[in-house]
C-alpha positions, 0 to 999 in steps of 0.5 A: 500499499502506498503511503501519502507524501506527508506521511511516513511509515512506522516499523513493524507494519504500524499505522503510518503517521505524519512526517511532522510527528515522526521526525519532529519537524519545526512547529509552524508558528502563526501565519502571517496576514497580507496588508497594504501598508504606507511605505513611510510607515515601514522601518528597517532595523539595522541591528540585524539587517544588512547595513551596506545597501547596494544603491546601484541595485535600489536604483534599478528596482525603482527605475524598472519598478513592476508590481509583479516583480515587486511581490511582497515584503516580509514584515514584522509588527512589534508590540508598539504596532510599529511595522519592520521590514526584515525581508525585502530591504532593497525593494522598500527603499526603491519604492521610497524613490518613487512618488507614484508608489504609496502603499506596499503589499506586505505580509505581516507577522507578529513579533514577540520581540526583536530577537524573534524578528532577527530569527526570522530574518535569518530563516528567510535569508538562509533557506534561499542560499548563503548569507554574507557572514557578517550579516549573519553574525549581526543577526545571530547577535540580535538573537542573542546567540552564544557564539556571536556574543562569545566572539563580540566580547572576545574582540572587546577585550583587545578593543576591537569590534567585529566587522569594523575596521581591522576585524572581518574574519567573522566566518572563521572566528565563529567556526573556532569558537564552536570548536574550541572557545578556550583555544581561541581565547588563548590564540586571539591576543596572539593574532591581534598582537601580530597584526598591530595596526594592520587587519586581523586577517582570516589567515592570521587567526587561523594560524595561531588557533590551529598551530595551538590545537596541533602542538597541543595534540602532539604534546609539544606544548602551547604558544603560551609558553615563555620560550614561544612567547618571547619569540611571539612578541617579537614577530612582525606581520610582515615576517608572518606574511613571508612565512605564509607565502613560503608555506603556501608555495610548498603546501597549498592554502588552508589552515594547516599551511597557516599554522605551519607558517607561524610554526616556522616563525617559532623555529627560526634560528632555534637550536632548542625547543624547536617544534617538530614540524613532521610530527605536526604534519603527521597529525 
């Protein structure tokens, strides 16, 4: 007997149950309501929304404005009755530029709080494809996500801000914090010190974090040891960059080549306390 598409068979010939029940799919939540809303009453919250808007894209939408192409924008109504667009920012801004457009078609959902609103923004974007790492980080921060808060606080301790100025390696910071937050806390200050007034690059954070994890696993100490710190405090970004270029030339890119670069810097001119590179590469 065939099973309906929305039903799942049970073992031992039991009666089929819905896939929602069997696989514990997420609850639907409350449906939204379609409304036509004055464009001036629709706001955008940049604590979780993209703050870099493509003006070229906005102008193109405004110039070639079409209701069938516009579709609907997704909005949240907050407890104070204000309406906030969380999906369709470019279309909303394009409509603002046209004097012949007054009201916009919106699918409006009730928002418990800004955190729930940011979560809706995340879901509406991730189901359609990849989001920029910085956009995702900001939305997760608004959702009070533990990892996002962790890397924000880590950066603040060294006087930095994620996504501003010299720190844009968001994707790896998120990954590293999930993998080993203690290791990241130990190695972030090392990466920052080597960078000095330059950008804290993705490769620099990967180098310190991955090298620390590798030499720990191979029982060869820690970057925080006295002898390693003596070398690291004198290491310049130019020296690290040169070692990285050499490691990439011989071994290609990736986190292990970044780690090898910083280990090569530590081993330079040492006759004792050298880190066994071959042992590292075998791990």
